[in-house]
N, C-alpha and C positions, 0 to 999 in steps of 0.2 A: 324371762324364764331362766332358771339356773341350768347348768349343763346337765345335772341329774334329771331335771324335769324334761329336758329335751330328749335325753336318752330313753326315759320311760314312756315318752309320748310317741317315739318314732323308731327307735333303734331295735334291731333284732338282738337275740341273746348273744350271738357271736360278737357283735360290736360292743355290747355292754361289757362282756367279759374282757375284751381287749382294753377297754378304758381302765378297768380295775387292775389288770396285770401291769399296765404302764404306770400306775400310780396316780393317774389323773383324777380318779374317783376313789373315795374311801368306801370300802364295802359296808361299814356300819352306817354311814350317811346314806348310802344307797338303800339299805334295808329300811332305815327310818323313813325315807321318802316314799318307798313302796307301801309301808304300813300306813302312812298318811293318806296315800291314794285309796287304799282299801277303806279307811275310816270315812273319807270324804265321799267316795263314789258308790260304795256298796249299798248304802241305804236305798238308793234309787234303783240299782240293778239287781240286788239280792243274789249275787254270784257266790259269795264266800259265806259258809255257814258255821265255820269254827276256825279259830286262830291259835297260833302258837308263837306269839311275838317274842316272848322271853327267850325261848329256845332258838328262834331265828336270829336274834341279836347276838346270842352267844356264838352261834355258827359264824355270823359275819365277823365277829371279833377274832375268831380263830381260823378264818378261811385261809387256805393255801393259795396265795396269789398266782402260783404257777399252774393251778388246776385249769383244765381246758375251759370251763365255764364258771370261773371264779367269781363268787359274789352275786351271781344273777338271781334276782328274786323269782320265786317259783311257787306254784300251788299244786296240790294234788286233788284228784277227784275223790269223792266220799266212798270209794271202794277199791280194794286190791293193792293200792300203793299205801300200805299200812304205815302209820306213824306211832311209835311207842308212846303210850300215855295219852293219845288223842283219839276221841271216839270215832269209830268207823260204823256208820249207821245205814249205809246203802239207801239213804233217802227215806227210811221207813221208821214209823213209830215203834214197830215191834223190835227193831234193833237198837233203840235208844239205850244207852248205858253200856254198849259193847265197846270195850277199850282194849286194843292190842297190847301185848306185853313187850313186843319188840318190833323194830322196823322190818318190813318185808325186804327181800333181796333187792328188788328194784329200787326201793327207797334208799337203801345203802349205796347203790350205784349212782343214784342222783346226787347224794351227798358227796360221794367221792369225786364226781365230776365238777363239784364246786357250787352247786345250786344251794341257795338259802331258802328253805321252805317256810312260808309264812302262814299257810292255812289250808283249809279243805273246802272244796267247791261243791255246789249243789248238784243234784241229779234226781231224775224221777225214781219213784219207789222201785228198788231192786233192779233198776236199769231197764225196765220193761216197756219204755215208751220213748219215742224219738222227739220228745219235747221235755222241758224241765219245769214241771209244775207240781211237785210233790205236796201232798197235804201236810206233811210233817214240817216243811220249811217255807211253803209258799212258792210262787212262780219266780223264776229268774227272767229278767227282761232283756230284750235285745237292744243294745245301745243305738243301733241304727234306726230303731223305731220301737219305743217303749211298749207299744201295744202288740208287738210281734214276739213269737217264740225265738229263743236262741238255738233251737234244735236240741237234740239229746241223743244219747243220754249224757254226753259230756258237755252239756250246755252251760253249766256253771263256769267251767274252765274257759269255754269259748267266749262267754261274755266278759269274764275277768280280763282276758288278753285283749279283746277288741276294745274295751273301755279304758285300757291303759293302766290297770292296777298292777299288772306284771307283764313282761314281754313274752312269756312262754309258760305253758302249764301241761300237766299230765292229764291224759284221758285213757279210755279203753273202748274197744269196738267189738261188739258181739253180733252186730247186724247192720252197722253203719254209724255207730255211736261216736266215732272220731270224725268221720267224713261229713255226716249230716250237720253237726254244729259248726264245723269249719266252713262249710258252704254258707250257712246262715249268717256267720259272723265275719266273713271276708278273710278267712285264714287258710293256711295250708295245713292239711291233715292227712298223714299217711297211716294206713293200717298195714303193718308188716305181715309177712308170711306166717302161717301157723308154726309155732315153735321157735320163732326168732327171738322173742323176748320172754324170759322166764316169769312165771306167775308165783314162784315159790314165796311163802309156804302154802298158798291157796291151791287146792286141787284143781287140775285142769283137764284130765283125760276124758272123763265122762261128764263132769259137772259143768265144764266151760270149754267144750272142744272147739267152739267157733269164735271165741273172743281172744283178744290180745291187747296188750298195753303199749302206748307210745305217747306222743306229745302233739299238741296243737300249737302252731308256730306262725310267726309273721313272714318267715322266709323258708325257701326250700333248703337252704344250706343249714339252717338250725336243725331241721328234722334229720338230715343226713348226719350231722355232727353228733346229735344225741344218740342216734342209732349206733354209731360207731362206739360210743361210750357205754351203752347199756345192753347191747345184744349178747346173746349167748346163754346156754343152759347152765343149770347146776346139776350135780350128780343126782340121778333119780328122776329128772324131768321125763315125762312120758313121750314128749316129742323132741327130736333133735334134728337139726337142719345143717347142711354144709355151710361153712363160713365163706364169705366172699373172697375172691382172689385179690381184691384191693379194697381200700376204705370206701365207704359210701360217699364220704365227702369228696374224694378224688373222682368219683363217678360223675360228678356234676360237670367236670371239665372234659369228660370223654367225648370224642367225636364219634357219634353213633353211626354216622352215614345214614343213607335212606333206610327208613324202617317201614315195615308192613303194618299198617294201622287199620284195624277193623272198627267201623263206626256204627253205633246203634242207629237203626232206622225206626225203631219203635220201643216203647216201654216194655220191660221184661214181664211185668204183670200189671194188668189193669188198663185204664184208659190211656189215650195218647198224651204225649208231653204237653205241658202248658206252653203256649207260644214263646214266652220269655225264656223258658228253659231250653227250648229248641234253638232259639237265637244264640244263647250262650254256647251251645254245642257248635253251631255254625261258625262262631268267632274262633273257637279253638281249631276247628277244621281248617279254616282259612290260614291261621298261623302255621300249622304243620305242613299244609300244602306249600306255603311260601318257602319253607325250609327244604323242600325236596322230598319229603316223605311220601310214600305211596298209600293213599287212603281209599278204602272201599267200604260201602255200606254192607255190613254183615252182622246181623243180630247175634247176640251171645246165646248159646244153647241153654234153654231153661226148661226143666221138667215141669209138667203141670203139678201144681201144689208145692212149688219150691218154698214159699214162705210158710206153708203149713209144716213142712219138714223142720225148718228153723224153729217155728213156734212150738212144735211138739217137744223138741229137745229142751227148749228154754223153759217150758211149762214144767217139765219133770224136774229140772234142776232147781227151779224156784220152790217146788214142794219140798225137796230135800232141805234146802236152806231154811225154810220156815219151820219144818219139823225139828231140825237140829237146834234152832233157836228156842223153840218151845221146850225142848228137852233141857236146855241150859237153864231156862227159867223155872222149870219144874211145874208147868201148868199147861192147860189147854188153850186153844185159840179163842180169843175174845172178840166181840163185835167191832171194837174200835182199833184193833191191832193193824188192820190192813185196809188199804183203799179198796173200793168195790171191785175194780177191775183185777187187782192182784188177787183178791179173794176168789173171783171167778176162775182165774188160772189155777189157783190152789185146788179148788173143788174139781175142776176139770181133770187135773192130773191124777186124782184118786181113781179114775176109771182106766188109766193106762196100765197095760201089762208089760212084763219084761219083753215079750215078743214085739210089742209096739216100739219100744226103745231100740231094740236091735234093728228093726226095719228102718227106723229113722236114721240110724247111723249108717246102714247099708246104702240108703238113698243119698246120704251126704257123700259117701265114697264114690257113688256113681256120678254125682254131679262133678266131683273133682276130676274124674277120668274124662268126662265130656269136655271139661274146661281144657284139659291137656290136649285133647284133639283139636280144639279151636286154636289154641296157641301154637300148634304145629304149623298153622297157616299164617298166623299173625304174631307180630312181636308185641303189639299193644292193642288194647281195646279202649275205646273212647265213648263216653256217654255223658248225659247230664248226671250230676250227683243225685239229684232228686227229680221226680217227674212233675212236681208242683212247686210253686213259689212258696216262700216261708209263710206259714199260717199265722193267723191271729192267736194270741193266747186264749185258751178256753175252747178251742176247736176240738182238741183231744182231751175231752173231759172224762177222767177215770171214774167219776161218780155215776156216769150214765153208761152202763155196760152195753145196753141194747144199741144205743146210738154209736158207740165207739167201735164195736166189733167189725162193722163193714169197712172202716177206714184205718184201723189201728196199724196195719202193716204198710200203709201207703208211703210214708217217708222212707222206708227201707227197700222199696221195690227195685231200685237200681243197685243197691249196695250189698244186700244180704248174700247174693250168690257167691261173693268172694270170701265171705266168712265161712260158708258151708264148704266151699272147695279149698279154702286156705291160701288163695293167691294174694299177693300184695296189691293194694289199690290205694289211690290218694284222691283227695278233692283239691282242685286248683281253683282259686278265685277267677271268675270270668265275667265281670260286669255286675249289673244291678237290675232289679226288676223295676216296675213303674212306681213302686213306693220307695225306691232308693235303698232297698235291702239287697244284700249281696246274693249272687248266684254262683254255683260251683259246677265244674266239669270234672268227671271222674276219669282217671288214668289207671288202667290195670295192666298187669303183665303176668307172664308164667310164674309158677311157684318158684320161690327163691330168687326172683329177679327184681329185687328192690332197686338195683342199680339202674335198670331200664326205666322204672317208674320215676325215679328221682331225676334221671338225665332228661327225660321228656318233660317232666314238670318244670325243670330248670329252663329248658328251651322256651316253654310257654311263659314262664316268669319274665324272661328277657324280651320276648316278642310282645307281650301284653302285660306290662308291669301293673301290679295292684298297689294300692296305698297301704303303707305300713303304719300310718298315723293313727293314734288312738282316737276313737269316736267319743269326744267329750267337749262340751256338754252333750249328754245323751239327747237324741232327737225325740221330740214328743210323739205320742201315739197318733198315727194317721192311717186311715183306711187306704188299701191299695185300690 
């Protein structure tokens, strides 16, 4: 295997960039190799739904070799990291043909960091499901088991990185959409604090108050490195947050000393943890205890109806998005515009009042305040990323609304609270289930303390290293 092949199969983005800066690898050859990976592997995985190869090769030819992540092949999710001239469809037939005129601010920061953007990754329709099976593009498959979900809503990116098409990629997280696919695909995924990464030019205050963009990575250091390069507001952003005292990359080497760690004793909403998820949590607990941290079982405070709060605000934002698109098209909603579950959400939102939205936002603020009280006792909260193992494709069938409603929020039962409250949280790989599909453990910290999340995640990475090797050939479908 060539050096480039070895890099794409096992190295993190930081290592790939170092080889480019040293002159050992040509960025154009690197881009061409990654393009070849997508062409070879994507037909089986269905992670990448649109490509921009010509622009990518131009970027590779002109890359600044001194850029921090010079020449690293990269993909962006089909929403919010806009690419000028490349469709942004949010996984929906209704949005087909929507093409941004310019890059989003975050995309500009990715390019300035040195990333070479090759294409756009698959996602569920409008991001409203924690699996990636949109009717518009078909399901993305998990390379660990082709019959399993890659998670969602950033499942296309998760599968692209896990299968070795690229070493790193963009995602966003409005209820668990970076952490859930990171857990399913054996990757590290950090959701930063509210306001840490700008969404400009997309509106965020009322339409996307719980979501934020970042990356899915092979290593903790890549996540910290990219956050250093992309964090910060633009003038007019509705949320601003204090800058860290030092770089997040340097926080990985910080000696934290013994920390107070609260450990989940039960699922935040719904049935108990699957035994394999509970075992993953116990492995992480054992690692941290061995480092001298003080651990105590202490469930996170969750208001009854937490996910209903999240869902109500998401439903209202979805209706606005659909109505705005219909206004652009100059027509009404047609039967085949939306998947049945999205249509259900749209119709449900029609019954919401302004008072309902205000109450939802007030409930979210209350959850944030209760989280602050919890984190006055603990530095870190530890739980499984999901309470169930990775499901088979087809379990979350958006065409069967009646069957889907009781289970739709299950994958986000452990993650959503930190979107509502705005605290940083990450999924750290922590072993595999009986089917050989990865499991994740969630590390959360007080608002604005990404440094703590990253430092503890790095400690877990050192104590229980996970494989960074690409999963290829993909493993055939097999029942758990």
